[in-house]
Every structure is written in C-alpha cells, then in structure tokens.
gemmi code that builds the backbone of each chain (N, CA, C; Angstrom):
import gemmi

chains = {
    "A": [
        ("MET", (250.671, 169.110, 138.401), (251.781, 168.120, 138.750), (251.459, 167.484, 140.237)),
        ("ARG", (251.448, 168.567, 141.176), (250.961, 168.286, 142.427), (249.746, 167.597, 142.775)),
        ("ARG", (248.605, 168.046, 141.730), (247.571, 167.602, 141.576), (247.112, 165.897, 141.300)),
        ("LYS", (248.244, 165.836, 140.092), (248.283, 164.568, 139.502), (248.524, 163.625, 140.695)),
        ("HIS", (249.539, 163.846, 141.462), (250.080, 163.045, 142.307), (249.315, 162.454, 143.447)),
        ("ARG", (248.583, 163.902, 143.533), (247.535, 163.259, 144.814), (246.236, 162.469, 144.362)),
        ("GLU", (246.088, 162.360, 143.043), (245.036, 161.624, 142.756), (245.560, 160.407, 142.444)),
        ("SER", (246.822, 160.070, 142.132), (247.043, 158.392, 142.053), (247.068, 158.009, 143.210)),
        ("ASP", (247.111, 158.739, 144.120), (247.285, 158.153, 145.813), (246.170, 157.916, 146.273)),
        ("GLU", (245.386, 158.254, 145.552), (243.584, 158.181, 146.378), (243.158, 157.161, 145.365)),
        ("ALA", (243.792, 156.488, 144.319), (243.290, 155.474, 143.398), (243.272, 154.227, 144.288)),
        ("ILE", (242.121, 153.488, 144.117), (242.108, 152.226, 144.755), (241.674, 151.293, 143.511)),
        ("ILE", (242.376, 150.300, 143.731), (242.304, 148.968, 142.735), (241.002, 147.994, 143.015)),
        ("ASN", (240.528, 148.114, 142.021), (239.013, 147.174, 142.198), (239.411, 145.697, 142.309)),
        ("ILE", (239.341, 145.174, 143.281), (239.981, 143.565, 143.517), (238.402, 142.819, 143.292)),
        ("THR", (237.144, 143.377, 143.005), (236.132, 142.434, 142.722), (236.191, 141.411, 141.832)),
        ("PRO", (236.894, 141.836, 140.682), (237.016, 140.709, 139.771), (238.048, 139.672, 139.982)),
        ("MET", (239.003, 140.352, 140.415), (240.054, 139.339, 140.594), (239.584, 138.143, 141.891)),
        ("LEU", (238.853, 138.692, 142.923), (238.615, 137.795, 143.806), (237.220, 136.910, 143.218)),
        ("ASP", (236.662, 137.340, 142.293), (235.667, 136.157, 141.531), (236.459, 135.352, 140.831)),
        ("ILE", (237.523, 135.238, 140.129), (238.267, 134.813, 139.567), (238.983, 133.713, 140.688)),
        ("VAL", (239.510, 134.002, 141.393), (240.069, 133.463, 142.694), (239.244, 132.267, 143.316)),
        ("PHE", (238.029, 132.832, 143.440), (237.004, 132.000, 143.818), (236.801, 130.622, 143.288)),
        ("ILE", (236.469, 131.213, 142.102), (236.300, 130.103, 140.910), (237.303, 129.050, 140.800)),
        ("MET", (238.612, 129.880, 140.806), (239.953, 128.819, 140.673), (239.704, 127.876, 142.333)),
        ("LEU", (239.493, 128.187, 143.046), (239.623, 127.545, 144.515), (238.440, 126.633, 144.572)),
        ("ILE", (237.428, 126.929, 143.949), (236.018, 125.959, 143.737), (236.489, 124.954, 142.774)),
        ("PHE", (237.145, 125.313, 141.668), (237.483, 124.419, 140.751), (238.741, 123.390, 141.381)),
        ("PHE", (239.297, 123.899, 142.403), (240.762, 122.747, 142.670), (239.871, 122.258, 143.888)),
        ("ILE", (239.092, 122.547, 144.448), (238.456, 121.996, 145.566), (237.827, 120.577, 145.093)),
        ("VAL", (236.936, 120.982, 143.963), (236.202, 119.805, 143.347), (236.940, 118.662, 142.681)),
        ("THR", (238.036, 119.282, 142.342), (238.654, 118.312, 141.384), (239.743, 117.531, 142.022)),
        ("THR", (240.346, 118.059, 143.177), (241.198, 117.312, 144.362), (240.259, 115.838, 144.597)),
        ("SER", (240.849, 114.947, 144.379), (240.375, 113.389, 144.659), (241.459, 113.085, 145.775)),
        ("PHE", (241.059, 112.946, 147.049), (241.630, 112.413, 147.895), (241.994, 110.935, 147.953)),
        ("VAL", (242.164, 110.386, 146.621), (242.185, 109.011, 146.505), (243.413, 108.339, 147.187)),
        ("LYS", (243.564, 107.656, 148.511), (244.557, 107.036, 148.927), (244.546, 105.696, 148.929)),
        ("GLU", (245.367, 104.879, 147.757), (244.933, 103.749, 147.869), (246.069, 102.828, 148.848)),
        ("SER", (245.970, 102.122, 149.776), (247.013, 101.557, 150.647), (247.344, 100.048, 149.532)),
        ("ALA", (248.571, 100.213, 149.705), (249.456, 98.907, 148.775), (250.304, 98.725, 149.494)),
        ("VAL", (250.792, 97.022, 148.714), (252.089, 96.731, 149.359), (253.199, 96.599, 148.628)),
        ("ASP", (254.265, 97.350, 148.642), (255.499, 97.092, 147.885), (255.713, 96.073, 147.431)),
        ("MET", (255.805, 96.367, 146.030), (256.716, 95.172, 145.413), (257.850, 95.124, 144.789)),
        ("SER", (258.771, 94.875, 145.166), (260.315, 95.043, 144.126), (259.945, 93.893, 143.553)),
        ("ARG", (260.753, 94.324, 142.158), (260.592, 93.415, 141.096), (262.127, 93.529, 140.529)),
        ("PRO", (262.974, 92.429, 140.339), (263.961, 92.501, 139.819), (264.027, 93.098, 138.439)),
        ("SER", (264.848, 93.903, 138.008), (264.715, 94.083, 136.292), (265.260, 92.945, 135.457)),
        ("ASN", (264.749, 93.496, 134.189), (265.286, 92.594, 133.585), (266.751, 92.308, 133.401)),
        ("ALA", (267.538, 93.572, 133.808), (269.149, 93.607, 133.470), (269.743, 92.266, 134.489)),
        ("PRO", (270.784, 91.786, 134.001), (271.321, 90.686, 134.585), (271.338, 90.788, 136.005)),
        ("PRO", (270.392, 89.481, 136.572), (270.190, 89.837, 138.050), (271.788, 89.447, 138.398)),
        ("LYS", (271.853, 90.394, 139.832), (273.281, 89.736, 140.568), (272.969, 88.332, 141.274)),
        ("THR", (273.833, 87.917, 141.152), (273.647, 86.357, 141.693), (273.583, 86.450, 143.201)),
        ("GLU", (272.813, 85.708, 143.543), (272.872, 85.772, 144.856), (273.156, 84.211, 145.657)),
        ("LYS", (273.925, 84.241, 146.478), (274.088, 82.694, 146.933), (272.709, 81.932, 147.401)),
        ("LEU", (272.878, 80.852, 146.653), (271.696, 80.121, 147.089), (271.461, 79.914, 148.155)),
        ("SER", (272.371, 79.791, 149.183), (272.217, 79.503, 150.664), (271.371, 80.587, 151.308)),
        ("GLU", (271.832, 81.664, 150.855), (271.121, 82.916, 151.491), (269.913, 83.598, 150.848)),
        ("VAL", (269.163, 82.497, 150.309), (267.774, 82.666, 149.853), (266.864, 81.539, 150.162)),
        ("ILE", (265.607, 82.217, 150.681), (264.571, 81.516, 151.137), (263.830, 81.623, 149.838)),
        ("PHE", (263.491, 80.680, 149.200), (262.940, 80.533, 148.204), (261.240, 80.118, 148.407)),
        ("VAL", (260.036, 80.912, 147.958), (258.981, 80.422, 148.221), (258.510, 80.148, 147.129)),
        ("ARG", (257.721, 79.242, 146.646), (257.226, 79.198, 145.088), (255.700, 79.012, 145.327)),
        ("ILE", (254.751, 79.578, 144.164), (253.796, 79.404, 144.191), (253.150, 78.541, 142.849)),
        ("ASP", (252.608, 77.600, 143.188), (252.202, 76.961, 141.562), (251.044, 77.252, 141.294)),
        ("ASP", (250.546, 77.087, 139.931), (249.529, 77.678, 139.363), (248.204, 77.195, 140.143)),
        ("SER", (247.891, 75.958, 141.036), (246.932, 76.053, 141.863), (246.730, 76.337, 143.293)),
        ("GLY", (247.922, 77.471, 143.283), (247.754, 78.280, 144.630), (248.353, 77.670, 145.921)),
        ("GLN", (248.999, 76.369, 145.408), (249.784, 75.723, 146.666), (251.080, 76.653, 146.797)),
        ("VAL", (251.407, 76.815, 148.079), (252.565, 77.356, 148.386), (253.809, 76.322, 149.108)),
        ("PHE", (254.922, 76.566, 148.455), (255.765, 75.808, 148.838), (256.943, 76.423, 149.417)),
        ("VAL", (257.385, 76.354, 150.473), (258.614, 77.150, 151.345), (259.679, 75.900, 151.226)),
        ("ARG", (260.955, 76.475, 150.760), (261.838, 75.730, 150.360), (261.581, 74.307, 150.193)),
        ("ASP", (260.620, 74.224, 149.160), (260.589, 72.805, 148.461), (259.334, 72.182, 149.198)),
        ("ARG", (258.902, 72.773, 150.360), (257.924, 71.865, 151.232), (256.754, 72.448, 151.129)),
        ("LEU", (255.652, 71.809, 150.736), (254.285, 72.445, 150.524), (253.959, 72.893, 152.085)),
        ("THR", (253.151, 74.143, 152.098), (252.920, 74.914, 153.163), (251.923, 75.542, 153.217)),
        ("ASP", (251.095, 75.433, 154.302), (249.541, 76.265, 154.328), (250.266, 77.463, 154.299)),
        ("ILE", (249.128, 78.133, 153.650), (249.228, 80.103, 153.447), (249.687, 80.605, 155.106)),
        ("ARG", (248.786, 79.665, 155.875), (248.853, 80.724, 157.186), (250.382, 80.107, 157.933)),
        ("ALA", (250.826, 79.210, 157.525), (252.035, 78.620, 158.376), (253.354, 79.144, 157.423)),
        ("VAL", (253.100, 80.074, 156.493), (254.098, 80.931, 155.462), (255.158, 81.765, 156.497)),
        ("ARG", (254.296, 82.331, 157.409), (254.965, 83.362, 158.065), (255.956, 82.576, 159.215)),
        ("ALA", (255.363, 81.491, 159.816), (256.062, 81.039, 160.720), (257.734, 80.345, 159.692)),
        ("ASN", (257.515, 79.716, 158.991), (258.122, 79.158, 157.885), (259.428, 79.928, 157.377)),
        ("ILE", (258.877, 81.172, 157.347), (260.059, 82.359, 157.082), (260.843, 82.711, 158.114)),
        ("VAL", (259.964, 82.513, 159.458), (260.788, 83.260, 160.686), (261.750, 82.171, 161.091)),
        ("SER", (261.459, 80.948, 160.619), (262.513, 80.113, 161.223), (263.591, 80.143, 159.979)),
        ("GLY", (263.334, 80.112, 159.089), (264.370, 80.334, 157.892), (265.392, 81.429, 158.346)),
        ("LEU", (264.564, 82.914, 158.476), (265.387, 83.818, 158.907), (266.396, 83.439, 160.082)),
        ("ALA", (265.938, 82.804, 161.191), (266.676, 82.358, 162.419), (267.880, 82.050, 162.185)),
        ("GLN", (267.827, 80.687, 161.048), (268.842, 80.027, 160.674), (269.783, 81.136, 160.109)),
        ("LYS", (269.621, 81.952, 158.889), (270.256, 83.024, 158.087), (269.720, 84.338, 158.170)),
        ("PRO", (270.121, 85.061, 159.165), (269.426, 86.268, 159.341), (269.767, 87.147, 158.115)),
        ("ASP", (270.685, 87.034, 157.090), (270.785, 87.992, 155.962), (269.898, 87.431, 154.654)),
        ("ALA", (269.388, 86.632, 155.070), (268.745, 85.978, 153.761), (267.671, 86.624, 153.222)),
        ("SER", (267.373, 86.811, 151.908), (266.447, 87.322, 151.242), (265.244, 86.474, 150.919)),
        ("VAL", (264.131, 86.900, 150.732), (263.229, 85.736, 150.603), (262.836, 86.125, 149.048)),
        ("VAL", (262.817, 85.135, 148.382), (262.236, 85.062, 146.611), (261.287, 84.604, 146.555)),
        ("VAL", (260.176, 85.237, 145.728), (258.975, 84.605, 145.736), (258.867, 84.307, 144.648)),
        ("ALA", (258.458, 83.002, 143.911), (258.167, 82.679, 142.682), (256.894, 82.309, 142.294)),
        ("ALA", (256.040, 83.127, 141.559), (254.949, 82.577, 141.372), (254.672, 82.128, 139.896)),
        ("ALA", (253.798, 81.147, 139.821), (253.602, 80.646, 138.441), (252.555, 81.635, 137.685)),
        ("ARG", (252.434, 81.500, 136.562), (251.560, 82.506, 135.630), (250.071, 82.570, 136.221)),
        ("ASP", (249.508, 81.300, 136.447), (248.113, 81.321, 136.560), (247.492, 81.340, 138.249)),
        ("ALA", (248.900, 81.557, 139.243), (248.700, 81.767, 140.419), (247.631, 82.945, 140.657)),
        ("ASP", (246.688, 82.799, 141.911), (246.234, 84.348, 141.893), (246.848, 85.307, 142.705)),
        ("VAL", (246.873, 86.613, 142.281), (247.552, 87.934, 142.851), (247.232, 87.817, 144.214)),
        ("GLY", (246.014, 87.264, 145.251), (245.558, 87.315, 146.255), (246.612, 86.631, 146.959)),
        ("ILE", (246.920, 85.456, 146.699), (247.999, 84.583, 147.194), (249.081, 85.120, 147.410)),
        ("LEU", (249.686, 85.934, 146.151), (251.123, 86.336, 146.209), (251.358, 87.478, 147.040)),
        ("VAL", (250.305, 88.137, 147.033), (250.331, 89.593, 147.577), (250.319, 89.046, 149.556)),
        ("ARG", (249.624, 87.809, 149.803), (249.704, 87.237, 151.171), (250.871, 86.698, 151.242)),
        ("VAL", (251.686, 86.054, 150.472), (252.852, 85.753, 150.828), (253.876, 86.754, 151.158)),
        ("VAL", (253.918, 87.598, 150.090), (254.725, 88.874, 150.095), (254.705, 89.431, 151.768)),
        ("ASP", (253.343, 89.780, 151.937), (252.811, 90.519, 153.104), (253.469, 89.406, 154.263)),
        ("GLN", (253.170, 88.434, 153.997), (253.410, 87.275, 155.218), (255.177, 87.495, 155.671)),
        ("ALA", (255.957, 87.269, 154.462), (257.396, 87.689, 154.399), (257.741, 88.860, 154.951)),
        ("ARG", (257.283, 89.858, 154.630), (257.632, 91.264, 155.609), (257.079, 90.912, 156.837)),
        ("VAL", (256.048, 90.762, 157.190), (255.735, 90.352, 158.554), (256.519, 89.570, 159.213)),
        ("ALA", (257.323, 88.875, 158.729), (258.297, 87.853, 159.599), (259.542, 88.385, 159.659)),
        ("GLY", (259.869, 89.521, 158.809), (261.300, 90.637, 159.299), (261.907, 90.121, 158.165)),
        ("ALA", (261.685, 89.833, 156.779), (262.595, 89.765, 155.582), (263.123, 90.873, 155.448)),
        ("GLN", (264.236, 91.329, 155.114), (264.631, 92.570, 154.533), (264.500, 92.716, 153.261)),
        ("GLN", (264.471, 91.723, 152.328), (264.302, 92.196, 150.966), (263.336, 90.854, 150.202)),
        ("VAL", (262.308, 91.334, 149.690), (261.324, 90.346, 149.289), (261.421, 90.684, 147.786)),
        ("SER", (261.975, 89.840, 146.924), (261.950, 90.164, 145.635), (260.845, 88.890, 144.977)),
        ("LEU", (260.539, 89.176, 143.591), (259.442, 88.714, 142.890), (260.128, 88.042, 141.400)),
        ("VAL", (259.700, 87.118, 141.207), (260.229, 86.315, 140.103), (259.169, 85.681, 139.406)),
        ("ALA", (259.104, 85.907, 138.254), (258.250, 84.919, 137.305), (258.692, 83.569, 137.159)),
        ("LEU", (257.866, 82.719, 137.465), (258.149, 81.285, 136.856), (258.233, 80.931, 135.702)),
        ("SER", (259.154, 80.425, 135.097), (258.805, 80.440, 133.605), (258.315, 78.797, 133.459)),
        ("GLU", (257.552, 78.456, 132.415), (257.222, 77.510, 132.085), (258.068, 76.441, 132.223)),
    ],
    "B": [
        ("MET", (240.843, 137.793, 154.748), (240.061, 136.951, 154.087), (240.623, 136.495, 153.037)),
        ("LEU", (240.844, 137.735, 151.993), (241.748, 137.250, 151.052), (242.853, 136.656, 150.990)),
        ("ASP", (243.642, 136.951, 152.084), (244.902, 136.063, 152.543), (244.639, 134.492, 152.701)),
        ("ILE", (243.559, 134.233, 153.635), (242.994, 132.882, 153.434), (242.297, 132.261, 152.342)),
        ("VAL", (241.879, 132.727, 151.325), (241.431, 132.449, 150.283), (242.842, 132.013, 149.783)),
        ("PHE", (243.697, 132.907, 149.405), (244.870, 132.542, 148.420), (245.500, 131.397, 149.172)),
        ("ILE", (245.919, 131.273, 150.158), (246.150, 130.069, 150.912), (245.720, 128.875, 150.829)),
        ("MET", (244.468, 128.704, 150.692), (243.411, 127.609, 150.573), (243.807, 127.469, 148.724)),
        ("LEU", (243.717, 128.418, 148.115), (243.862, 128.318, 146.525), (245.170, 127.437, 146.253)),
        ("ILE", (246.196, 128.054, 146.964), (247.641, 127.342, 146.853), (247.807, 125.989, 147.502)),
        ("PHE", (247.135, 125.905, 148.335), (247.080, 124.728, 148.980), (246.358, 123.259, 148.210)),
        ("PHE", (245.373, 124.146, 147.547), (244.580, 122.741, 146.484), (244.971, 122.953, 145.163)),
        ("ILE", (245.953, 123.753, 144.599), (246.803, 123.669, 143.610), (247.953, 122.580, 143.918)),
        ("VAL", (248.609, 122.952, 144.727), (249.510, 121.869, 145.318), (249.101, 120.401, 145.376)),
        ("THR", (248.208, 120.345, 146.114), (247.629, 118.659, 146.378), (247.182, 118.287, 145.322)),
        ("THR", (246.171, 119.133, 144.303), (245.884, 118.333, 143.386), (246.764, 117.402, 142.257)),
        ("SER", (246.913, 116.145, 142.490), (247.296, 115.309, 141.661), (246.978, 114.824, 140.273)),
        ("PHE", (245.512, 115.108, 140.262), (244.968, 114.954, 139.005), (245.261, 113.205, 138.743)),
        ("VAL", (244.854, 112.467, 139.842), (244.812, 110.952, 139.720), (243.708, 110.422, 138.844)),
        ("LYS", (244.340, 109.642, 137.937), (243.510, 108.795, 136.786), (243.009, 107.808, 137.303)),
        ("GLU", (241.620, 107.490, 137.649), (241.007, 106.276, 138.217), (241.196, 105.089, 136.977)),
        ("THR", (240.963, 103.994, 137.567), (241.355, 102.799, 136.394), (240.115, 102.572, 135.723)),
        ("GLY", (238.881, 102.712, 136.789), (237.669, 102.636, 136.131), (236.995, 100.929, 136.495)),
        ("ILE", (237.779, 100.451, 136.911), (237.334, 99.248, 137.649), (237.507, 99.347, 139.199)),
        ("ASP", (237.080, 98.611, 139.813), (237.064, 98.514, 141.392), (237.061, 97.007, 141.825)),
        ("PRO", (238.010, 96.181, 141.988), (238.298, 94.898, 141.918), (238.175, 94.714, 143.432)),
        ("ARG", (238.133, 93.424, 143.835), (238.328, 92.907, 145.214), (239.742, 93.047, 145.574)),
        ("ARG", (240.272, 93.629, 146.035), (241.885, 93.902, 146.658), (242.107, 92.846, 147.512)),
        ("PRO", (243.124, 92.236, 147.169), (243.630, 91.114, 148.343), (243.880, 91.857, 149.924)),
        ("VAL", (243.906, 91.004, 150.483), (244.163, 91.482, 152.226), (245.458, 91.369, 152.437)),
        ("ALA", (246.076, 92.256, 153.080), (247.457, 92.043, 153.546), (247.610, 92.957, 154.797)),
        ("GLU", (248.830, 92.694, 155.723), (248.910, 93.041, 156.999), (250.030, 94.436, 157.070)),
        ("THR", (250.784, 94.449, 155.844), (252.070, 95.447, 155.969), (251.468, 97.131, 154.869)),
        ("THR", (249.982, 96.714, 154.620), (249.718, 97.862, 153.659), (250.314, 99.488, 154.228)),
        ("ALA", (250.779, 100.350, 153.233), (250.958, 101.713, 153.555), (250.277, 102.616, 152.714)),
        ("ALA", (249.874, 103.417, 153.035), (249.142, 104.504, 152.113), (250.010, 105.107, 151.357)),
        ("LYS", (249.600, 105.043, 150.040), (250.527, 105.856, 149.209), (249.937, 106.954, 148.727)),
        ("PRO", (249.870, 107.886, 149.218), (249.495, 109.225, 148.473), (250.161, 109.884, 147.443)),
        ("ARG", (251.637, 109.090, 147.080), (252.181, 109.583, 145.798), (251.601, 108.681, 144.535)),
        ("GLY", (251.032, 107.736, 144.777), (250.754, 106.940, 143.522), (249.792, 107.431, 142.646)),
        ("ASN", (250.218, 107.819, 141.739), (249.038, 108.511, 140.712), (248.865, 107.723, 139.464)),
        ("ILE", (249.806, 106.807, 139.102), (249.622, 106.109, 138.336), (249.127, 104.391, 138.447)),
        ("LEU", (247.537, 104.845, 138.176), (246.867, 103.545, 138.746), (246.318, 102.700, 137.573)),
        ("ILE", (246.888, 101.046, 137.752), (246.601, 100.244, 136.411), (245.767, 99.292, 137.206)),
        ("GLY", (244.515, 99.005, 136.533), (243.853, 97.997, 137.220), (243.685, 96.891, 136.266)),
        ("VAL", (243.963, 95.396, 137.314), (243.783, 94.591, 136.457), (242.663, 93.479, 136.891)),
        ("ASP", (241.597, 92.688, 136.126), (240.369, 92.244, 136.373), (240.842, 90.947, 136.153)),
        ("THR", (239.615, 90.238, 136.778), (239.495, 88.775, 136.986), (239.872, 88.013, 135.456)),
        ("ASN", (239.579, 88.847, 134.531), (239.899, 88.026, 133.311), (241.222, 88.438, 132.538)),
        ("GLY", (241.863, 89.122, 133.452), (243.256, 89.316, 132.906), (243.041, 90.713, 132.088)),
        ("PHE", (242.383, 91.435, 131.997), (242.253, 92.703, 131.248), (242.843, 93.819, 132.049)),
        ("ILE", (243.689, 94.389, 131.249), (244.192, 95.856, 131.909), (243.312, 97.186, 131.592)),
        ("TRP", (243.354, 97.717, 132.646), (242.355, 99.235, 132.737), (243.324, 100.206, 132.924)),
        ("MET", (243.169, 101.486, 132.220), (243.967, 102.569, 132.899), (243.018, 103.882, 132.044)),
        ("ASN", (242.808, 104.841, 133.044), (241.875, 105.905, 132.827), (240.427, 105.525, 132.207)),
        ("LYS", (240.143, 104.724, 132.887), (238.568, 104.348, 132.678), (238.617, 103.746, 130.941)),
        ("GLN", (239.666, 103.306, 130.418), (239.475, 102.381, 129.627), (240.294, 101.052, 129.622)),
        ("ARG", (240.019, 100.051, 128.847), (240.648, 98.838, 128.483), (241.762, 99.225, 127.629)),
        ("ILE", (242.698, 98.702, 127.884), (244.086, 98.835, 127.396), (244.832, 97.447, 127.027)),
        ("GLU", (245.556, 97.158, 125.861), (246.442, 96.219, 125.672), (247.784, 96.652, 126.596)),
        ("LEU", (248.493, 95.475, 126.864), (249.642, 95.216, 127.533), (250.606, 96.387, 126.933)),
        ("ASN", (250.963, 96.394, 125.628), (251.623, 97.046, 124.767), (251.504, 98.482, 125.110)),
        ("GLN", (250.188, 99.076, 125.591), (250.032, 100.379, 125.573), (250.557, 100.918, 127.073)),
        ("VAL", (250.779, 100.149, 128.290), (251.053, 100.004, 129.190), (252.485, 101.328, 129.365)),
        ("ARG", (253.475, 100.876, 128.518), (254.746, 101.454, 128.705), (254.865, 102.850, 128.108)),
        ("GLN", (253.891, 103.258, 127.214), (253.613, 104.269, 126.573), (252.574, 105.556, 127.520)),
        ("LEU", (251.939, 104.766, 128.137), (251.031, 105.554, 129.142), (251.776, 106.036, 130.134)),
        ("VAL", (252.551, 104.982, 130.935), (253.682, 105.559, 132.144), (254.512, 106.282, 131.595)),
        ("GLU", (255.044, 106.131, 130.373), (255.870, 107.263, 129.990), (255.570, 108.623, 130.090)),
        ("ASP", (254.046, 108.695, 129.468), (253.531, 110.152, 129.499), (253.238, 110.508, 131.004)),
        ("ALA", (252.545, 109.757, 131.942), (252.466, 110.208, 133.180), (253.744, 110.406, 133.923)),
        ("VAL", (254.787, 109.991, 133.357), (256.164, 110.376, 134.352), (256.563, 111.909, 133.491)),
        ("ASN", (256.462, 112.112, 132.282), (256.264, 113.649, 131.759), (255.738, 114.319, 132.516)),
        ("GLU", (254.537, 114.066, 132.938), (253.777, 115.069, 133.777), (254.127, 115.394, 134.824)),
        ("ASN", (254.642, 113.867, 135.551), (255.126, 114.054, 136.827), (255.951, 113.115, 137.276)),
        ("PRO", (257.325, 113.870, 137.306), (258.387, 112.453, 137.471), (258.465, 112.042, 138.902)),
        ("GLU", (257.833, 112.374, 140.021), (257.940, 111.857, 141.134), (257.002, 110.531, 141.258)),
        ("SER", (255.956, 110.349, 140.241), (255.093, 109.562, 140.308), (255.475, 108.063, 140.393)),
        ("SER", (254.446, 107.374, 141.398), (254.638, 105.735, 141.434), (253.466, 105.388, 140.969)),
        ("ALA", (253.756, 104.003, 140.811), (252.617, 103.416, 140.096), (251.947, 102.104, 141.281)),
        ("ILE", (250.746, 102.241, 141.367), (249.916, 101.179, 142.199), (249.207, 100.246, 141.029)),
        ("ILE", (249.512, 98.908, 141.301), (248.697, 98.204, 140.157), (247.230, 97.557, 141.058)),
        ("ILE", (246.354, 97.812, 140.881), (245.188, 97.345, 141.311), (244.540, 96.301, 140.773)),
        ("ALA", (245.038, 94.896, 141.458), (244.746, 93.568, 140.825), (243.439, 92.906, 141.603)),
        ("ASP", (242.607, 92.475, 140.892), (241.574, 91.341, 141.573), (242.321, 90.373, 142.138)),
        ("GLU", (241.757, 89.778, 143.418), (242.376, 88.548, 144.416), (242.573, 87.529, 143.654)),
        ("SER", (241.847, 87.378, 142.527), (241.778, 86.056, 141.697), (242.376, 86.371, 140.208)),
        ("SER", (242.709, 87.597, 140.157), (243.440, 87.546, 138.641), (245.017, 86.986, 138.283)),
        ("ALA", (245.185, 86.319, 137.348), (246.363, 85.807, 137.244), (247.863, 86.830, 137.457)),
        ("THR", (248.517, 86.085, 138.293), (250.007, 86.639, 138.302), (250.828, 86.875, 137.254)),
        ("GLY", (250.497, 86.072, 136.211), (251.466, 86.510, 135.204), (251.271, 87.795, 134.531)),
        ("VAL", (249.748, 88.152, 134.351), (249.549, 89.501, 134.065), (250.151, 90.707, 134.924)),
        ("VAL", (249.976, 90.405, 136.018), (250.296, 91.510, 137.166), (251.899, 91.816, 136.853)),
        ("ILE", (252.556, 90.515, 136.612), (254.104, 90.701, 136.425), (254.647, 90.989, 134.948)),
        ("GLU", (253.621, 91.174, 134.260), (253.926, 91.632, 133.000), (253.753, 92.884, 132.833)),
        ("VAL", (252.766, 93.536, 133.680), (252.252, 94.978, 133.855), (253.668, 95.527, 134.507)),
        ("MET", (254.208, 94.974, 135.439), (255.247, 95.487, 136.401), (256.360, 95.837, 135.795)),
        ("ASP", (256.754, 94.633, 134.562), (257.716, 95.043, 133.731), (257.561, 96.048, 133.033)),
        ("GLN", (256.191, 96.363, 132.297), (256.311, 97.312, 131.364), (256.323, 98.819, 132.141)),
        ("VAL", (255.872, 98.852, 133.240), (255.686, 99.896, 134.116), (257.101, 100.392, 134.501)),
        ("ARG", (257.861, 99.436, 134.694), (259.085, 99.609, 135.232), (259.993, 100.083, 133.890)),
        ("LEU", (259.636, 99.859, 132.503), (260.327, 99.920, 131.481), (259.964, 101.363, 131.151)),
        ("GLY", (258.701, 101.880, 131.303), (258.356, 103.383, 131.267), (259.025, 104.008, 132.107)),
        ("GLY", (259.940, 103.517, 133.286), (260.408, 104.612, 133.926), (260.085, 104.882, 135.184)),
        ("VAL", (259.372, 103.783, 135.913), (258.776, 104.285, 137.354), (259.162, 102.744, 137.912)),
        ("ILE", (260.041, 103.296, 139.177), (260.807, 101.952, 139.797), (259.779, 101.688, 141.009)),
        ("GLU", (259.381, 102.649, 141.529), (258.304, 102.520, 142.911), (257.104, 101.571, 142.243)),
        ("ILE", (256.895, 100.424, 142.792), (255.609, 99.785, 141.859), (254.810, 99.272, 143.342)),
        ("ALA", (253.562, 99.359, 143.705), (253.049, 98.650, 144.805), (251.841, 98.026, 143.978)),
        ("VAL", (251.156, 96.824, 144.757), (250.278, 96.517, 144.666), (249.000, 96.893, 145.621)),
        ("ALA", (248.042, 97.468, 144.955), (247.056, 97.862, 145.897), (246.505, 96.431, 146.928)),
        ("ALA", (246.596, 96.778, 148.298), (245.907, 95.872, 149.231), (244.958, 96.319, 150.228)),
        ("GLU", (243.902, 95.734, 150.830), (243.211, 96.142, 151.970), (243.875, 95.697, 153.058)),
        ("PRO", (243.926, 97.016, 153.818), (244.542, 96.700, 155.346), (243.580, 95.503, 156.115)),
        ("GLU", (244.167, 94.618, 156.732), (243.355, 93.511, 157.506), (242.414, 94.155, 158.453)),
        ("ALA", (241.384, 93.843, 158.629), (240.599, 94.131, 159.774), (240.816, 93.240, 160.804)),
        ("THR", (241.064, 93.842, 161.977), (241.632, 93.536, 163.238), (240.668, 93.197, 164.238)),
    ],
}
model = gemmi.Model(1)
for chain_id, residues in chains.items():
    chain = gemmi.Chain(chain_id)
    for i, (resn, *xyz) in enumerate(residues, 1):
        res = gemmi.Residue()
        res.name, res.seqid = resn, gemmi.SeqId(i, " ")
        for name, pos in zip(("N", "CA", "C"), xyz):
            atom = gemmi.Atom()
            atom.name, atom.element = name, gemmi.Element(name[0])
            atom.pos, atom.b_iso = gemmi.Position(*pos), 0.0
            res.add_atom(atom)
        chain.add_residue(res)
    model.add_chain(chain)
structure = gemmi.Structure()
structure.add_model(model)
structure.setup_entities()
C-alpha cells in the first residue's frame, strides 16, 4: 500500500506529445489568421419596412443622376462643393438629416464621396435611398 | 514557456475569424471618414460589370441572402462590407445591401480607401 502510493507520487506525465499538438495548433492558427482590416464607410440604408415619415423641411436631399451629376436640394453642384452646400444647409436646420438618392447607373465612387462629404459636413444621419426610374 | 505557448494559442484561436475573401480586388472609392472594420467578416465584392462575388466565386443576387444567413449562423456578430468598384453601378450595390439586410445583418459598410493627405 505504502509502496504503491510512493510510486504514483513519482510518476511524471509525459507532456511531449501534447506539446507537439499544441505547437501544430499554434502554427495552424498563426497561418490561418488573416488580419484583413478593410476600411469602410458606414452606410445606413432604410429598410423596406414602412419608412418613418420625416418632415420634408428637415431633410437635405441630395440626388445623384445616372450621369453622375450631383444635385443638392435640386441645384446642380460640383462634387467638391457638396460639403459646403450641406454645411450651409445644416446651419439653417441643425437637425436636418441628409438623404442621398442615387440613380441606378450612377457610379459607386460618387455615392461614397457624397456620403463621406455629408459626414464630414457634420450631418447626424445620412441615409441612402434608391431612385426609382 | 508552455504558459506562453498556451496563451498565444488561445490568442490566435480567438482572433481567427476566417474571413472569406471575395476573390476580386477592385479599385475602392476614396473617402475621408473611413474607419477600420475588424469585425467585418462578410465580404461581398461588386465589380465593374455588376457581377457579385463572394467566397472567391461569382454568385447571383438571389444567393446573397442565403450566404449571409449562413455567415450569421456561424458568427452572429458579423457585419458586412461591400467592396464595390469605384465605377460599378449604384443599383447593384443597393440591391446587395437589401439582400444583406434581409439576411439579418444590419451593419453594412462600403469599403473605401482613406484619402491620402
């Protein structure tokens, strides 16, 4: 009885195989970890559920037509002037939200630029709608 | 040493999110308000011709929803990033966004390159 007890006391767990497995797992996870970090612009898009009716007076409407021309509040605006126009719109109505309506054939680049510029201009909410034909 | 190895192992297990690449590398639009999206693990590519790419293969618009639902089942915290070419049509991107939303992902972003200053 006494001898048996001592024997188990001196037993050493052989950790070499476990170590092998742990190292292999470690290498596997190091290799498969892809640190893809896309940088992106958030786009909130109204759902298909009935939209909450916003008072038209509190919306700065930006339209992009299919040739890529930008209209801020129905005035043709250069892409670089969008920001200034939205800033002045927000100065009049600080709570206004910006609604960007893009035609189907407009380039994504312009859409992203407009949404981006609206954010820079300080718009609280920028939403995106598709312009139906 | 064993401790450190275990800690590294756990770290890599936790950070591995198995991002599925889209298979295309379009020219991303440039924007000033970009933010890095480490949690964005649903990547959807839209190329100049309006084709939609996911998991390195071309898919149809009506497959997007199913694939997004699968990804959400795998990882409920996932958010979607649409990698669209600068000159792809807005209509396709908006349709993809609708499908992603129907698939249960609310956080949607469009990939953009930070503006070089």
